DRENLUM-705163 format. One record per residue: z, x, y of N, C-alpha, C in turn; residue in one letter. Coordinates in steps of 0.02 Angstrom, whole numbers, plus 50000, padded with zeros to 5 digits. Atoms other than C-alpha are relative to their C-alpha. Layout:
REM DRENLUM-705163
ZXYZXYZXYA ...
REM end
This chain:
REM DRENLUM-705163
499894992850015586175326155066500655002250032M 499344998149974587945332955085499975006750037N 499974994049958588515347555193499845006449960A 500134994050041588485360255050499265000649985H 500714999850014586695355555006499605002250061S 500354997949939586155357555187500095007550012R 499904992849992586955374855195499595004049949R 500404996750051586095379555033499265000150020L 500695000549977584435373555104499865005250055M 500094995349945584675384155260499985007149975I 499984993250026585135399855164499375001849962S 500624998750038583645398355047499405000050047V 500575000549953582455393055187499925006250043G 500034994049959582905407955297499745006049961L 500254994550042582505419355149499264999349984G 500695000850023580875411955088499495000150057I 500484999949946580095410655261499775007050017L 500174993249982580055429655273499335002149971L 500644998050030578565431255155499404997450040N 500565002349960577345419755248500025002450072P 499954997649931578015425455417499725007050006L 500234993149996577675443755380499275000749980N 500714999750017575985440155302499564997750057S 500415002849946575405430955459500105003750066S 499884996549936576215440855602499535006050008M 500404993849996575175456255559499294998750024V 500695001549981573545447155600499855002050072S 500124998249930573785450655786500175007350014V 499804993049991574405468555759499475004949979A 500504995450028572835475655678499675004350054I 500304995749948571975481455840500495005350027P 499514995249975573595489655899500115005649949R 499914994950052573825498655733499405004749996L 500604995749998572025504855742500085005350055Q 499934995449943572415512555911500565005049988H 499424995650010574115519755863499855005549949V 500124995150054573535528155702499305003050002Y 500684997449993571735531555759499614999349935Q 500355001450063570975523355605499484994650011L 500505005149994569465512455577500264993449971D 499785006750019569565493855541500094999349924F 499975000550073569235495755354500655002849973T 499384996950024570715507455328500604995850020V 499435003949976571905497055434500064993449962V 499985006350037571435481555333500445000449938S 499554999250057572485488955192500704997650015W 499355002949982574015482855288500034992849977I 500045006850027573425465555231499955000149924I 500104999650073572795470255057500655001549963F 499414997650036574395479255008500524994549993S 499495005350001575515464455053499824994749948F 500195005550045574525451554955499945002349927Y 500024997550069574215462454802500715000549972I 499314999550022576075466254793500324993249988A 499735006750008576515447854817499744996649937S 500315003150059575295442254682500315002549936A 499694997150059576135453954559500754998649998I 499275000449998577955452854615500264993049986A 499705006750006578185433954620500074997749927Q 499895002050070577835429954436500485004749962P 499554995350034578745445854380500724998550018V 499325001449978580285441654483500244993149975M 499815006450031580245423854416500275001149930G 499754998350066580445431054241500665003850004K 499394995949992581765443354302500604995550015A 499445004349983582815429154371500284996549939S 499765003050062582915421454197500455004849962D 499634994950037583605437854131500655002150036L 499444997049963584785443354270500354995150047F 499675004849956585215427554367499624999350066G 500415001249940584355419354516500355002250064R 499644997849940585725422954644499935007550009K 500074992749996585645441554603499325002050025K 500694998349980583755442054622499904998250073I 500095002249931583825432254786500345004950048F 499634995449957585175443454864499705007049999L 500334993450005584305459254800499375000150042T 500605000549960582695453354881500155000650075G 499814999549930583585451555048500165007250019L 499834992949987584265469355035499365004250004V 500634996250001582545476254991499594998750063V 500375001849939581725466755135500325003250062A 499644997049944583075473155254499845007550006F 500144992849999582805491455206499285001350022V 500704999049983580905489955217499874998550074A 500115001949930580965481155387500315005150047S 499674994949959582135494655454499615006550001L 500344993550005581115509455393499274999950020L 500725000449986579325503155420499835002450071A 500184997749932579335505755611500095007550010P 499884992849994579925523655582499505004149960L 500494996750044578425527855471499655005850038S 500334994349967577745545355512499244999749995P 500725000650009576005540355452499834993049976S 500225006650022574975525055407500124999149926F 499875000450071575175529155223500714997849985G 499315002050008577065527755237500114992750022W 499955007049978576855511355332499774995349944L 500235004150057575865504455184500534999849945I 499484999750051577235510155065500564995150018V 499465004549979578575500955165499774992750002F 500295006850001577425485955182500014997149929R 499985002150070577295485054992500714998449979I 499295001250016579185486554974500234993450032V 499835006249965579375472655103499724994049963Q 500325005550037578165461655005500394998549937S 499625001050062579145464354844500664996650015I 499365003049982580795460154929499934992750018G 500085007049980580165444155010499744995749943T 500245003750057579275439154850500564998249952S 499425001450043580925440154755500334993450022M 499695006149975581595426354867499574993849989M 500455005650011580055415254857499994998049926V 500055001350072580015416954667500574995749974A 499425003750026581765409754644500274994750048V 499735004749952582075399754803499914992749981G 500145006950020581235383754744500414998049939M 499635001450061582085385054575500744998850016V 499305000849980583805387054656500124993050028I 499935006749971583545371154755499934994649947V 500095004950053582905361654604500624999349956R 499435000150045584415366554500500634997450033I 499355001149969585815364854626500014994250050H 500015006049958585235350054734499714994349958I 500215005550045585165334354627499784993850038Q 500185006049962585085320854761499455001550050E 500564999249953583515318254866499645006649989N 500304993550017582705332754774499315000950031Q 500674999649971580945328654834500035001750075A 499914998549929581545328755014500195007350010T 499794993049994582395345554987499415004849991A 500584995650013580815353354915499494999650057L 500465000749944579775346255058500255003950061S 499714996049945580975354455182499845007449990V 500174993050014580705371255096499265001350014L 500714999349986578825368355109499885000850075S 500064999349928579055366355297500195007050021V 499814993049986579955383155302499415004649986F 500554995650021578485391155210499394999150045L 500605001249960577045382855303500125001050074S 499844999149930577935383055470500025007450019G 499974992949987578275401755459499305003050004A 500694997549999576445405255418499634997650063A 500345002949942575895393755560500185003550065A 499794997049936576925401955698499985007649998I 500014992850005576735419655632499585003650052G 500404996649949575275424755745500294999450070P 499695000949934576155417455897500605004550008F 499414995749997577785426355857499805007350004V 500234993149999576865442455820499705002050067G 500304998649934575855441455981500525000750054G 499484999749949577395438056086500415006449994M 499594994050011578395452256006499635006450021L 500404994149982576985464956027499925000450076I 500085000149927576745459456208500645002250035H 499364998449967578595460956251500275006949980L 499724993750024578965476556147499435004449974W 500544996150031577745484856025499914997449929D 500145002450067577045482855849500605000649954W 499414999150042578685489055775500454993850000S 499585005949995579505472855832499864994949945A 500165004950053578595462855696500375001749936I 499574998350057579685472255571500734998950017F 499295000749980581325472655667500224992750005F 499825007149992581255453755694500264997049935V 499755002650064581605451355509500755000849991N 499314998150013583335459055520500504994350012I 499525005549992584275444155597499914994449949P 500115005150052583445432155473500315002249934F 499734997350062583935443455328500764999650001V 499275000049995585735445055390500284993049994A 499765006950002585945426355416499924997149930A 500135002650067585155422055248500495003049949S 499544996750047586225434855156500714997250006F 499335002749988587815428255236500074993049970L 499985006950027587415410055193499925000049924F 500165000250071586685413855021500585002649957A 499454997250039588155424454962500574995049994S 499465005150001589315409755002499774993649965I 500215006750021588265394354960499654999749932T 500355000350064587205399154808500495001149943I 499554999150057588215396454649499805006149959P 500144993850036588375412054542499544998849941K 500435001550057587645404454384499995005649949G 500074995050053587195413954227499265000849984E 500704999150022585555421454164499824994949947P 500215004950050584575408454066499855003349933T 500104996250061584175421953939500615004449989T 499354996750007585875427753875499945007349980S 500094993050023585185443753799499665004450051T 500374996249950584385449253961500305006750017G 499684993849979585685462154006499975005449946R 499994995250056585695470153833499305001449971N 500684999150026583815469553808499775007250011R 500264993149991583055486953779499445000150052P 500514999449949581905493453914499314998449973L 500665001350029580405492653797499874992549993R 500085007250007580715474253762499914996650068K 500075002749933580925470653946499305001150028W 500684998549977579265479253986499494995749964L 500445004550036578425469053850500044992950027E 499905006849975579165452953918499634998750065L 500355000949935578485455654093499275002249997I 500694997750009576845462554022499845005750048D 500094994349955577005479354111499315003149993A 500674997250010575375485454033499474995950037S 500475004349966574435470354100500055000750076G 499904999149928575205472454273499695006550024I 500274993549981574715490754277499234999950001L 500735000450003572915487354223499734995750058L 500225004549946572755472954348500045003650068F 499904996749936573455483254492499515005750011T 500454994449993572465499054461499274997850004L 500695002549999570855489454426499834996850066G 500145003449937570995478554581499975004950059L 500004995149946571445493054696499395004449998V 500594995750006570045504154628499374996250021A 500585004049982568775490054646499974999050076L 499975001049928569345486654825499815006450037L 500174993749968569235505054871499255001449995I 500724999050009567485506154797499594995550045G 500385004649959566875490654887500085001450074L 499894998749930567675494955053499695006650023L 500354993849982566845512055047499284998750019S 500695001949983565185503055063500014996850069V 499975002449932564985500755250499474994750013K 500475005349983564045486855335499295002750010S 500674997149993562605499055361499625000349934S 500325000050065562275498255175500015006649964G 499964993450031562655516455137500474999949940Q 499614999950062563265519054959500045007149976V 499904993250025564015535354901500144999949925S 499874999450072564175541454721500744998849986L 499285000750009566065542054742500214992650000T 499825007049996566185523754794499754996149938S 500275003350060565085518454647500445001549940V 499584998050057566135528354522500684996450003V 499345003349993567775521454591499944992549986I 500105007150013567085503754589499904998549927G 500125001050072566485505454410500655001049960L 499354999150033568185512254358500434993850009I 499625006149987568975497054440499774994349955G 500275005350043567815485254345500205001149927L 499814998450069568185494354181500734998349988A 499285001550008570065492854209500134992550000L 499925007250000569915474354251499744996949935L 500245002350066568885471954093500525001349946G 499464998450048570265480653994500594995350010A 499465004749985571525469354082499864993249968F 500175006450029570595453654027500085000149924I 499934999450072570505459753848500735000249979R 499284999450015572355464253850500354993250007H 499675006449988572875447353922499834994949945E 500195004750053571915437953786500345001649934L 499704997950064572815447753650500765000250001Q 499284999249998574605449653712500374993349993T 499615006150012575975437253668500304997250064A 499695002249937576735436553843499585002650059S 500464997349949575275438753966500254999050071P 499865000549929575515442054151499614994250031F 500425005749980574075429854184499744996849936V 500225003250063573835417454039499294997450005P 500705001749991571935417454040499774994549952L 500215005150048571805406453885500124993050028R 499865006549970572545392353987499404997450039T 500605002149964570995392154096499474997249953F 500515002250047569855390453945500184993349968A 499785006250033570895376353870499984994050047N 499975005649952570945365954030499505001250056Y 500524998649951569285366954125500104996650067P 499885003549937569795353954255500485003950044A 499524995949964571275364654304499675006550025M 500364993949980570125379854310499614998850064T 500395001649940569005371254438500444999250061W 499545000649944570505366954546500195006950027I 499834993349979570985385254549499425003550035N 500594997149967569205390454592499934997250071V 500045003149934569175377954736500545002750046E 499454997649959570875383754796499885007250023F 500164993149982570295401854794499485000150056M 500515000349947568745397454898500294997550066L 499675002749940569815387355019500385005650036V 499624994649969570925402455048499565005650026N 500484995249972569435414055069499784997750069V 500225002849936568835402555209500555000350052L 499465000649951570515399755292500235006850024F 499724993649980571145417655290499475004750031Y 500514996249964569465424955344500034998450074S 499915002049930569705414955504500685002350026V 499324998349980571575418155508500085007350019F 499964992949986571355437055504499425002550044F 500584997749962569625438355584500004998050072G 500045002549931569815427755740500465003750048L 499604996049953571295437455815499665006550020P 500354993749983570275453555805499414998650046S 500545001949955568795444555885500264999050071Y 499725001449935569895438556027500235006450036L 499724994049968570715455556059499485005450011Q 500484994549995569285467656025499374998050037I 500635002349968567765457456079500134996950067V 499875003749938568535446156211500545003250044R 499484996449963569925458156266500574995450022H 499435004549989571255444556255500635003649979V 499374996650017573055450756253500294997349936S 499675002350061574145449656098500374993550010E 499625006149986575225436256180499544994050003L 500465005749994573765425056227499634998649935H 500295001050066572975427956057500464995949956T 499505003750039574575421955975500044992750021G 499975006949975574605406556087499404996149976I 500605003450024572805402256042500044998649925L 499945001050073573145404755856500514994749982M 499505005250013574605392755871499674993249990L 500355006450008573335378555883499814998949927S 500165000650071572825382255703500624997849960L 499395001650037574615381655640500264993050016G 499745006649981575115366155738499584994449970L 500445005150030573585356355678500144999449925C 499845000150072574025361355499500654996249987S 499355003350009575835355555518499954992550013L 500085007249984575315338955597499624996449945I 500435003250050573995335555465500344999249933A 499705000150067575105339155314500354993449982S 499685006450019576225323455319499514994249998P 500515005350001574725312455361499585000549936L 500384998950062573795320155214500404997349940A 499595002550055575265315855101499934992549990G 500085007350005575125297355141499304998249975R 500695001550020573235297655120499905001449926W 500074998150071573325306654952500374995049956V 499635005050039574665294454890499604993549992D 500375006350000573515279954933499325000649965K 500704999550023571775286454888499875005649950S 500114994350044572035301654777499795006150040G 500134993849963571665319754822499275001250019P 500704998249990569765319954813499714998350069R 500265001449932569335310854978500265004950052P 499714995349952570535322055074499695006949993A 500294993450012569815337754993499275000350023L 500695000249976568035332255033499985000550076L 499974999749927568475329355216500205007050022V 499794993249984569345346255218499425004949996S 500584995650008567785354955153499494998950056A 500475001449945566715346255284500255003150065I 499714997149940567915351655422499935007650000L 500094992750004567845369655360499275001950013M 500714998649986565945368855364499864999650074T 500105000849927565955362255543500335005750038L 499654994549967567235375455593499625006549993G 500384993950012566185389355515499375000150043S 500595000549957564615383255605500195001250073V 499774999249931565615382555766500145007450015W 499874992949990566145400755742499355003850013I 500654996849990564305405855730499754999050071V 500245001449932563995397755900500415003550054T 499594996549949565385407555987499655006350024L 500264993849972564885421756102500545003450042N 499504996349962565735434156217500274996250059Q 499785003949941565905420956353500204992949982A 499815006750020566395405656251500674998050030S 499385002449968567755394856328500575000049950S 499405000350041569525394256264499994993649958V 500035006450036569225376056214499575000749938I 500444999150058567805381356099500365003649943S 499624996450050568925393756010500524995549968V 499485004550026570305380755994499704994649955C 500325005150043569085367955920499875002849930L 500124996950065568595380055782500665000949963A 499344999350032570435383855748500284993349978L 499755006650018570865365355749499684997449937A 500365002350060569535361655618500305003249938A 499714996650058570255374755502500734998249991F 499305001950005572035369655543500094993349965G 499965006650032571775351355497499805000549927V 500224999350070570815356355340500545003349958S 499464996750037572255367755290500564995149984N 499495005050012573485353455308499794995349944G 500265004350053572385342455198500025003649932L 500024996250063572215356355068500705001349973N 499324998750024574085360155061500254994549955N 499775005750039574395342654995499494998249945V 500525002350046572735338254913499915004549939G 500094995450056572555353954807500594999749951M 499415000450043574335352754743499994993649958Q 500055006350036574085334454697499465000249947A 500554999450049572425338354611500225004349941A 499754995850054573295352054512500454996049952L 499555004050042574645340054450499614994849958F 500425004750037573285327754398499645003449942Q 500434996650050572285340754300500405003849948S 499614995850045573705350554218500474995749958A 499525003650043574665343554067500715001650019P 499314999149979576525341354097500335005949965K 499664994750037577005353853962499845007050025E 500164993349974576165368354055500005000050076I 500025000549927576505363154235500285006350033I 499734993949972577555378754263499495005650001G 500544995050004576145390154205499454998450050V 500535002149953574905379954307500185001750072A 499794998449932575935382254466499955007550012S 500064992849993575995401054435499285002250010G 500714998549993574115401954413499734997750068L 500205002849935573915391254569500165005050055F 499814995049950574865404154673499585006449993N 500444994250011573835418054593499334998950034T 500645001649968572255409254653500055000650076S 499904999449928572985408454829499965007350022R 499984992949981573305427154833499315003349989Y 500674997350010571595431254759499544998050057L 500405002349944570815420754897500145004050063G 499834996149941571765430055032499755007249995T 500254993250010571315446854956499255000350010I 500725000249993569485441954946499794999050073L 500165001049929569515436155128500065006650038S 499934993549968570165453055184499445004849979S 500554995950025568875461655075499354998250035L 500615002349967567485451055151499975002550072L 499984997749931568035455355328499875007550003I 500084992850001568155473855285499285002249987G 500694998150016566405474555208499534998250056I 500455002249946565575464555347500085004350062V 499884996349937566395474255488499895007549992M 500064992850008566375491755414500555003650039G 499514996049964567225504655525500284996650062D 499815002749935567295494255684499864992650003K 500095007249991567565475855720499534998950058F 500505001149949566075469555818499824992650005S 500205006949992565405453255887499454998149951F 500535001450048563845454555779500264999049930G 499695000950065564895456855624500384993549995G 499635006250000565975442055674499534994049990F 500495005450009564425431055686499744999849929R 500214999750070563825436955515500544997049956V 499445002950038565555432655448499994992450004L 500045007349993565365415055518499444997049958G 500565002450041563685413155431500194999949926M 499784999750070564425418555264500494994449985I 499505005350009565885406655286499674993249998L 500365006450001564665392555322499704998649931T 500295000750067563785395555156500544998349949V 499455001350047565445396155062500274993050010V 499735006649986566075380355148499524994549976A 500495004950025564455370955108500014999649924M 499935000150073564625376154927500614996149978S 499395003750015566385369254929499904992550009L 500165007149990565735352654998499644997349940V 500395002250058564495351454855500454999349938I 499545000350057565845355354725500454993950006I 499545005749990567045342454800499634993349991C 500385006250005565685329154812499834998349927W 500185001250070565105331354632500614998249958R 499405001550038566885331354565500274993150019R 499795006749978567285315754668499584994749965R 500445004750035565765306954595500174999749925E 499814999850071566265312654420500634996149987S 499385003750008568015305554443499894992550007N 500145007049991567315289054505499664996949939Q 500335002450061566205287554351500494999249943L 499495000550052567695290854237500454994050010K 499555005649985568735277554326499674993249996E 500365006450001567365264254326500004997249929S 499985003150067567435251654179499335000649965P 
REM end
């Protein structure tokens, strides 16, 4: 890899790491935000929801936009948007404004993730697989160290530091990217002259609007139902409106020529559908621990943000160590054995969470985190390999997009699960109930992986 390619890798890497870094740093800031804004846990959890909903929508939309307006323009615009949001978010006069800037930040960072991989694929021809694996390290590494970085920043300064820390990364990436990324041309030559109506049809603006409104309304309705079981007429009506809008979204996606989520693809390729279901469940498990355990440590155990970040680092480090080992295993034995072991580790980790109490040792907490960390490393490689096996080559781009959608749906569902179980206040009893639910989900995943492994063995046998 020559010097120009290395500079291009650095400029793109510094940009794309902002999305996973900002999605993970906030996990240790939730108790502090509750205190600052005097809000309950359910309301503050929208700091997580908003980021993932916006990312789930922005990434595929910005991928299409890059074809129309050029990838360098989209990448540099994303850096500017992320810079403005990171600068203004700490100055928010209310929690509502903080959510607004958090959404803007998600859109900006998603613009870079959406085109970063493509830029490297197009402009780095030699050792392309190595280049893409380096970008994966930027993504997974940023997510892994996010809680540690967030905990350290909050300990040394305040919650506002988790936004200000983005500014040097943005500045460095913008400087490198403006010099190293070739200008290029839009792949769709008529993009600039396309009428607004045609552009809205191309990105399926109607589908995006139905999906967003339906998902948000459903989440509001469900989160209004507290752990005590109290259900109000308002929450029921809002939830039903959300379901109706999501139903309209499904109908629209099946009929439109350029769908935001190509649902027909799922029906045509059931094996690929199952991979996405598994990936969604995996992310429900992983992110329930990722977002739930820091609150347990700080609110139940009264551990500082710094020490919480240090403990959470064990999850990220185990994931980073397991990923390259998983790659060799998957190359040798296929993805199914690794995915089965991953599901078993998640089951053991969930059971271990149920056994934790207010006086559990640090080692016990680290063991639970290590189990989920190793399983995450196995899943990062195994799920991607299983997707490539199940998806035909002619739709691999669509399959990758749906794969990322499943990831975001899993993270959204994990936040929803935590919000419903905990209600207004994070408690030890709620945390134990969460562990029991995760155990059931993980055991279901073990059964799915085992049956699919047996099915694959029967197909391969003469």
